[in-house]
C-alpha positions as MATLAB code, in Angstrom:
seq = 'XXXXXXXXXXXXXXXXXXXXXXXXXXXXXXXXXXXXXXXXXXXXXXXXXXXXXXXXXXXXXXXXXXXXXXXXXXXXXXXXXXXXXXXXXXXXXXXXXXXXXXXXXXXXXXXXXXXXXXXXXXXXXXXXXXXXXXXXXXXXXXXXXXXXXXXXXXXXXXXXXXXXXXXXXXXXXXXXXXXXXXXXXXXXXXXXXXXXXXXXXXXXXXXXXXXXXXXXXXXXXXXXXXXXXXXXXXXXXXXXXXXXXXXXXXXXXXXXXXXXXXXXXXXXXXXXXXXXXXXXXXXXXXXXXXXXXXXXXXXXXXXXXXXXXXXXXXXXXXXXXXXXXXXXXXXXXXXXXXXXXXXXXXXXXXXXXXXXXXXXXXXXXXXXXXXXXXXXXXXXXXXXXXXXXXXXXXXXXXXXXXXXXXXXXXXXXXXXXXXX';
ca = [
     173.292   50.415   12.497;
     173.762   53.101    9.840;
     171.121   52.755    7.188;
     171.916   53.120    3.504;
     170.511   56.398    2.185;
     168.736   56.195   -1.168;
     167.370   59.239   -2.975;
     164.768   58.772   -5.734;
     164.110   61.723   -8.035;
     160.644   61.441   -9.579;
     157.473   59.693   -8.450;
     156.126   58.487  -11.787;
     155.491   54.836  -12.603;
     159.175   53.878  -12.256;
     159.995   55.883   -9.125;
     156.816   54.863   -7.316;
     157.333   51.149   -8.006;
     160.918   51.381   -6.779;
     159.831   53.156   -3.596;
     157.197   50.479   -2.960;
     159.819   47.759   -3.337;
     162.126   49.497   -0.864;
     159.317   50.230    1.570;
     159.724   46.831    3.194;
     163.497   47.188    3.720;
     164.097   48.748    7.137;
     167.851   48.853    6.469;
     167.372   51.653    3.976;
     166.386   55.270    4.383;
     164.582   56.422    1.248;
     163.843   60.006    0.237;
     161.465   60.481   -2.669;
     161.727   63.898   -4.347;
     159.148   65.297   -6.755;
     158.110   68.797   -7.782;
     154.442   67.894   -7.284;
     152.960   66.153   -4.267;
     151.177   63.352   -6.095;
     151.603   60.449   -8.474;
     149.652   60.807  -11.735;
     148.073   58.025  -13.773;
     149.002   59.388  -17.191;
     147.062   56.949  -19.439;
     143.801   58.634  -18.375;
     144.878   62.259  -18.784;
     142.830   62.442  -21.965;
     139.681   61.749  -19.923;
     140.506   64.640  -17.604;
     141.111   66.873  -20.648;
     137.702   65.941  -22.099;
     135.783   66.319  -18.820;
     135.040   62.633  -18.273;
     136.758   62.132  -14.922;
     138.054   64.427  -12.217;
     141.843   64.865  -11.874;
     141.628   63.755   -8.236;
     140.473   60.319   -9.426;
     143.807   59.641  -11.120;
     146.057   61.556   -8.719;
     147.488   59.952   -5.584;
     149.264   62.030   -2.887;
     152.664   60.563   -2.014;
     152.184   61.264    1.679;
     148.952   59.240    1.618;
     150.600   56.359   -0.267;
     153.449   56.139    2.268;
     151.483   57.302    5.288;
     152.381   54.225    7.324;
     155.907   53.809    6.034;
     158.782   54.060    8.497;
     161.624   54.352    6.025;
     160.263   56.442    3.138;
     160.129   60.212    3.324;
     158.732   62.579    0.711;
     160.061   66.026   -0.161;
     158.239   68.353   -2.549;
     160.860   70.410   -4.341;
     162.468   70.768   -7.761;
     165.942   69.384   -8.396;
     168.369   71.945   -9.811;
     171.523   69.874  -10.201;
     173.402   66.788   -9.031;
     176.828   67.046   -7.411;
     178.274   63.630   -8.222;
     181.637   64.401   -6.567;
     180.011   65.043   -3.183;
     177.041   62.685   -3.630;
     174.512   65.475   -3.211;
     171.247   66.486   -4.867;
     170.817   70.259   -4.870;
     167.191   71.385   -4.881;
     165.331   74.673   -4.641;
     164.418   73.978   -1.025;
     167.584   72.296    0.226;
     170.316   69.741   -0.360;
     170.094   65.968    0.072;
     173.034   63.604    0.389;
     172.865   60.034   -0.871;
     174.626   56.692   -0.907;
     172.683   55.669   -3.988;
     170.781   57.932   -6.355;
     168.002   56.872   -8.712;
     166.860   59.214  -11.485;
     163.256   58.536  -12.487;
     162.280   61.913  -13.923;
     160.342   60.493  -16.865;
     159.707   62.512  -19.993;
     157.963   65.640  -21.212;
     156.346   66.762  -24.453;
     158.858   67.084  -27.281;
     158.374   70.280  -29.284;
     161.540   69.595  -31.299;
     163.096   72.919  -30.419;
     160.164   75.031  -31.631;
     159.693   77.548  -28.811;
     156.641   79.146  -30.445;
     154.918   75.779  -30.595;
     155.805   75.159  -26.962;
     154.339   78.489  -25.861;
     151.193   78.481  -27.993;
     150.046   74.843  -27.988;
     148.996   72.490  -25.205;
     150.964   69.438  -24.124;
     149.422   66.691  -22.011;
     152.093   65.178  -19.767;
     150.823   66.223  -16.337;
     147.618   66.978  -14.461;
     147.956   70.740  -14.831;
     148.243   70.484  -18.612;
     145.199   68.180  -18.833;
     143.144   70.638  -16.763;
     144.364   73.525  -18.946;
     143.150   71.712  -22.055;
     139.743   71.098  -20.444;
     139.416   74.753  -19.416;
     140.492   76.051  -22.820;
     138.231   73.783  -24.873;
     135.197   74.443  -22.689;
     135.888   78.192  -22.846;
     135.985   77.866  -26.646;
     132.470   76.425  -26.627;
     131.310   79.319  -24.441;
     132.780   81.765  -26.957;
     130.918   80.037  -29.770;
     127.538   80.433  -28.099;
     128.188   84.156  -27.603;
     129.425   84.684  -31.161;
     126.543   82.710  -32.669;
     128.353   82.888  -35.981;
     131.443   81.542  -37.696;
     133.261   84.873  -37.489;
     136.377   83.230  -36.077;
     137.055   79.972  -37.902;
     139.862   79.179  -35.471;
     137.386   78.443  -32.703;
     135.647   75.850  -34.865;
     138.728   73.649  -35.281;
     140.352   71.452  -32.642;
     143.705   70.253  -33.954;
     145.599   67.362  -32.370;
     149.142   66.856  -33.641;
     150.365   63.270  -33.346;
     148.502   60.019  -33.979;
     149.910   57.812  -31.252;
     147.692   56.492  -28.456;
     147.410   59.904  -26.765;
     146.341   61.711  -29.943;
     143.927   59.011  -31.079;
     142.247   58.659  -27.683;
     141.886   62.404  -27.251;
     140.438   62.813  -30.755;
     137.903   60.073  -30.047;
     136.869   61.697  -26.760;
     136.344   65.122  -28.356;
     134.421   63.580  -31.270;
     132.037   61.888  -28.847;
     131.665   65.161  -26.972;
     130.734   66.880  -30.232;
     128.234   64.183  -31.223;
     126.621   63.339  -27.880;
     127.147   66.122  -25.344;
     127.407   69.517  -27.015;
     123.960   69.331  -28.696;
     122.431   68.900  -25.225;
     124.588   71.493  -23.474;
     123.972   74.049  -26.214;
     120.533   73.167  -27.670;
     120.294   76.361  -29.716;
     123.654   75.868  -31.408;
     124.635   73.699  -34.356;
     128.054   72.101  -34.097;
     128.058   70.672  -37.600;
     130.954   72.970  -38.512;
     133.080   71.955  -35.507;
     136.001   69.875  -36.768;
     138.226   67.499  -34.814;
     141.417   67.253  -36.866;
     144.100   64.636  -36.180;
     147.402   65.258  -37.969;
     149.745   62.301  -38.520;
     153.251   62.297  -39.950;
     152.686   58.718  -41.099;
     150.280   56.842  -43.313;
     148.264   55.316  -40.450;
     147.435   56.092  -36.821;
     149.038   54.050  -34.013;
     152.154   53.233  -36.045;
     153.660   51.293  -33.114;
     150.822   48.762  -33.263;
     149.896   46.021  -35.723;
     148.593   46.698  -39.228;
     145.190   45.303  -38.227;
     144.962   47.743  -35.315;
     146.127   50.658  -37.455;
     143.509   49.998  -40.117;
     140.751   49.536  -37.558;
     141.757   52.691  -35.709;
     141.580   54.706  -38.920;
     138.154   53.228  -39.646;
     136.945   54.253  -36.162;
     138.298   57.785  -36.583;
     136.428   58.225  -39.875;
     133.175   56.829  -38.417;
     133.369   59.336  -35.579;
     133.690   62.182  -38.058;
     137.308   62.980  -37.243;
     139.375   64.506  -40.041;
     142.497   62.336  -40.276;
     145.308   64.095  -42.125;
     147.996   61.565  -43.022;
     151.609   62.141  -44.152;
     151.557   65.715  -42.883;
     154.066   67.519  -40.681;
     153.300   70.665  -38.723;
     156.102   73.173  -39.234;
     154.810   76.227  -37.382;
     151.961   77.783  -35.436;
     151.428   81.473  -34.692;
     148.484   81.133  -32.330;
     145.902   81.483  -35.100;
     147.078   79.321  -38.002;
     148.678   75.882  -38.225;
     151.268   75.664  -41.008;
     152.205   72.326  -42.578;
     155.093   71.108  -44.687;
     152.791   70.474  -47.646;
     151.830   74.156  -47.719;
     148.373   73.576  -46.261;
     147.155   75.760  -43.402;
     144.408   75.380  -40.796;
     142.886   78.285  -38.851;
     142.860   77.138  -35.254;
     142.836   78.517  -31.720;
     142.911   75.050  -30.119;
     146.080   73.064  -30.844;
     147.119   70.090  -28.706;
     150.625   68.729  -29.235;
     150.930   64.945  -28.840;
     153.684   64.355  -31.387;
     156.381   62.906  -29.196;
     158.236   62.968  -25.888;
     161.753   63.700  -24.698;
     163.546   62.925  -21.451;
     163.377   65.206  -18.415;
     167.140   65.619  -18.075;
     168.408   67.169  -14.842;
     170.381   70.395  -15.057;
     174.093   70.001  -15.652;
     174.424   66.309  -14.867;
     176.936   64.656  -17.234;
     175.295   65.210  -20.588;
     177.968   63.115  -22.272;
     176.078   60.096  -20.911;
     172.957   61.008  -22.877;
     171.612   59.120  -25.874;
     168.645   60.906  -27.480;
     168.094   62.798  -24.228;
     168.076   59.638  -22.100;
     170.766   58.457  -19.671;
     172.684   55.476  -20.978;
     172.516   52.622  -18.476;
     173.753   49.049  -18.197;
     171.502   46.008  -17.776;
     171.154   46.806  -14.049;
     170.044   50.380  -14.791;
     173.325   51.856  -13.556;
     174.240   55.053  -15.363;
     177.384   54.354  -17.369;
     180.442   55.636  -15.512;
     178.883   55.505  -12.036;
     178.528   52.762   -9.436;
     175.930   54.461   -7.261;
     173.723   56.354   -9.734;
     170.864   54.661  -11.565;
     168.234   55.731  -14.098;
     164.901   53.957  -14.645;
     161.831   54.420  -16.791;
     161.487   56.808  -19.709;
     164.724   58.607  -18.846;
     166.814   55.409  -19.129;
     168.412   54.233  -22.381;
     169.320   50.535  -22.196;
     170.510   48.570  -25.198;
     169.623   44.871  -25.225;
     169.512   42.156  -27.863;
     165.731   42.558  -28.143;
     165.896   46.359  -28.004;
     169.134   47.556  -29.611;
     167.743   51.103  -29.882;
     166.500   51.224  -26.296;
     163.148   50.309  -24.800;
     159.899   52.046  -25.736;
     158.962   54.891  -23.400;
     155.815   53.284  -22.019;
     154.467   52.697  -18.523;
     155.029   48.929  -18.501;
     158.780   49.327  -19.052;
     158.991   51.917  -16.268;
     157.014   49.795  -13.807;
     159.115   46.702  -14.409;
     162.439   48.546  -14.277;
     161.382   50.013  -10.943;
     160.445   46.585   -9.614;
     163.637   44.930  -10.859;
     165.936   47.601   -9.439;
     164.083   47.542   -6.127;
     164.590   43.794   -5.809;
     168.270   44.157   -6.711;
     168.893   46.885   -4.151;
     167.325   44.748   -1.443;
     169.733   41.886   -2.116;
     172.766   41.621    0.136;
     175.323   41.656   -2.682;
     175.415   43.072   -6.219;
     176.673   39.657   -7.345;
     173.102   38.452   -6.772;
     171.538   41.101   -8.993;
     169.503   40.122  -12.027;
     169.654   41.917  -15.354;
     166.555   43.688  -16.592;
     164.750   41.928  -19.429;
     161.576   43.463  -20.759;
     158.695   41.174  -21.663;
     156.253   43.058  -23.882;
     152.733   42.324  -22.664;
     151.161   44.172  -25.578;
     149.613   47.549  -26.278;
     146.148   49.008  -26.686;
     144.207   52.164  -27.436;
     140.579   53.231  -27.317;
     138.806   55.460  -29.826;
     135.457   56.097  -28.203;
     132.690   53.880  -26.861;
     132.864   50.235  -28.000;
     135.858   51.119  -30.170;
     139.302   49.930  -29.124;
     142.255   47.974  -30.479;
     144.369   45.504  -28.514;
     147.644   43.860  -29.536;
     148.721   41.020  -27.238;
     151.774   38.845  -27.951;
     149.656   35.981  -29.286;
     146.339   37.662  -29.964;
     145.002   40.773  -31.667;
     141.401   41.912  -31.439;
     139.317   45.032  -31.916;
     135.849   46.360  -31.222;
     133.608   46.213  -28.161;
     135.508   43.272  -26.584;
     138.766   45.190  -26.880;
     137.027   48.215  -25.367;
     135.860   46.238  -22.310;
     139.341   44.736  -21.970;
     140.878   48.241  -22.085;
     138.468   49.493  -19.402;
     139.065   46.532  -17.092;
     142.854   46.695  -17.311;
     143.063   50.438  -16.705;
     140.633   50.201  -13.802;
     142.763   47.503  -12.173;
     145.886   49.662  -12.512;
     144.356   52.523  -10.509;
     146.008   52.603   -7.088;
     143.257   53.029   -4.483;
     139.933   51.272   -4.044;
     138.177   54.630   -3.580;
     139.481   55.901   -6.912;
     138.582   52.636   -8.641;
     134.990   53.002   -7.434;
     134.814   56.680   -8.428;
     136.111   56.034  -11.944;
     133.892   52.981  -12.385;
     130.837   55.026  -11.352;
     131.733   57.837  -13.772;
     132.275   55.362  -16.589;
     128.965   53.594  -15.938;
     127.101   56.901  -15.730;
     128.619   58.000  -19.046;
     127.931   54.609  -20.599;
     124.200   54.648  -19.939;
     123.572   58.396  -20.173;
     126.108   59.302  -22.856;
     126.995   62.246  -20.652;
     129.030   63.369  -17.654;
     128.631   66.185  -15.137;
     132.317   67.072  -14.876;
     132.620   69.869  -17.426;
     133.858   72.470  -14.963;
     135.862   75.514  -16.023;
     138.235   76.193  -13.127;
     140.829   78.902  -13.651;
     143.114   80.554  -11.128;
     142.533   84.156  -10.136;
     145.052   86.543   -8.654;
     143.890   88.615   -5.714;
     144.664   92.311   -5.963;
     146.917   93.017   -2.993;
     146.056   96.722   -3.121;
     142.376   95.988   -2.681;
     141.121   97.240    0.682;
];
């Protein structure tokens, strides 16, 4: 019997869940394509960037995940374009034909067309970027101990642009590093002048959450000594100075951009189907105009009664779209398919130890209980038992010692080929 060939582009939350659903269907041959060889647990990138956990603890090799699978193959390559007429995916390392194609390429940092900002600031949408932030920030501290003066004010400011969950959590982590860790790592240095600056285009942080959570989050930021700049928009950055719409400037050599995301659109594939850089899909996640091409997760734009402007680009939507499409594709007929309906389970964010905010459909709470709830939920979402244990151990060690031993500066070096 000829098996149906399904190609999945992207192994994020949506693509991985879909592949897991199809793993049990021996009638299908599945090829998962990704430009990296591992799935990344993005909600904890900020802990990698601040030296709290190792990147390997939140990274899961695809070949290990599907080691015992008989119908799922993985190919590490980057997709260049999609030939919809011939049902082919053209990649750097080869071409793959398909009966059904699923695009699950997720999103990337949105620099809003500012190429200078893209080149000079740090995003945090993959493991490499999180490690780059860790290396750069730790190198900044090493520069400070050598300078032993405030000759370069830019090194004394860490600016985070964007006050969503990523920005708030990263600011909290750096503030705790300043207050608890740096005085012990550098006992002969005073870090009183080191500023963690969070810039928000709105009045409050976490604008997607409830008013109670926004107010509490702002209170936590202030208590941690974070400078919260509200109703400000960054207009430019030249590598040394942050320029804002209000006319204010900040000298800074450490700028992290967390002010939004945009879809990872593939090459030349039918851009007329895009809505705000996301593929427009029907309630079954089929890309409009195609019967055999689907889009799921952050890259999919689906209008529903509850979400007339599309679903939020969050992990829970991606996971559930992947599950729903997987179940549909396993059914014998498309007449048996079920439409996707998103049930919002809530949102949460943490701003340092014992400080978190949680919004559930019928309950909102903040403080140490919310912080424990945040820790438990994220720990349960980690894929492997080994990684769960490793993260739990790191968290417990940090909890009792207010420290971690993971502040490694690891940078690549190029070997001189002419060297004898």
